[in-house]
N, C-alpha and C positions, 0 to 999 in steps of 0.2 A: 891470515895464516899464522901470525905471531902468537895468537892464543893457542893454536894447535901445538906449536913448538913448546910453549910453556907447559901444556898438559903432558906431552910426551917426555919432556925433561923431568917433570915431577915423578913420573913412573920410574924413570931411570934412577933418580935419586933414592926412591924407596928401596931399590934393590942394590944400592951402593955402586952404581956404574956411572962413568963419566957422561955428562950431558951431550946432546947432539951438536956436532959441528955444523956450520952453515952448509958445507959440502954434503954431509950425510943427510941433512934435512932436505936438501935439494933433490936427492935421489928418491925420496919417498913418493909413492903414487897411491892415492886414495880414490875409491869410487864414492865413499861416503865418510867424510871426516868425523862425523859424530858417532860412527859405529865403533864400539870398544873392541870388537873382534879385529877389525882392520887396523886399529891403532897398535894392538899387541902384535899382530902379524908383521907389520912394518918395522916395529922395534926389534922383533926377532930377526928380521932380514938384516938390520943394521948390526946386531950383535954377531951374526954369522960372518958378515963382512969384516968385522973387527978381528975375527979369528978365534973367538972364545965359543967353542961348540958345546961346552958342558956347564960349567958353573953359572955363568951369567944367564944362559938360556933356561937352566933349571929354575933359577930364582925368578926369571920373568914368567915362566909357565906357572909357578906357584902363585905369584902376585896376580896373574890373570885369573887363576882359579878362585882365589879369594874374592875377586870381583865378579865371579860368575861367568867367566869366559874360558872356553876350552880351546887352546891353540896347539894342541898336539899335532905333530906332523902327520899328515895323511900317509898311510902306507900304500905302496904301489901294489895293486892287485892285478895279477895277470889273468886274463880271461881266456879260457880254452874251450874247445868243443867237446871235452871229455865229460861224460855224464857218470858221476860216481853212483854206484849201486845199480846201474842198469844191467840187464841180462846180456850175456855174451852169446852171440848166435854163431 
């Protein structure tokens, strides 16, 4: 797992953010450690926990996009039973 921490820290260094503490690293949960998407999502979780919702996350999202990964936050979509354009009876 030390190699994973090195990889994640190199991403953080690229966006000029402090590297992971041992405590932060211990909170990360991966299904597949080789998946770039999961690496960036876990780093985004750490940055949110640090309290920087804008600048650091924006830099991380841009860095991810440069590497071909889209980590935009999924929007909550509310599903209803309303059919738009249906005839009223």
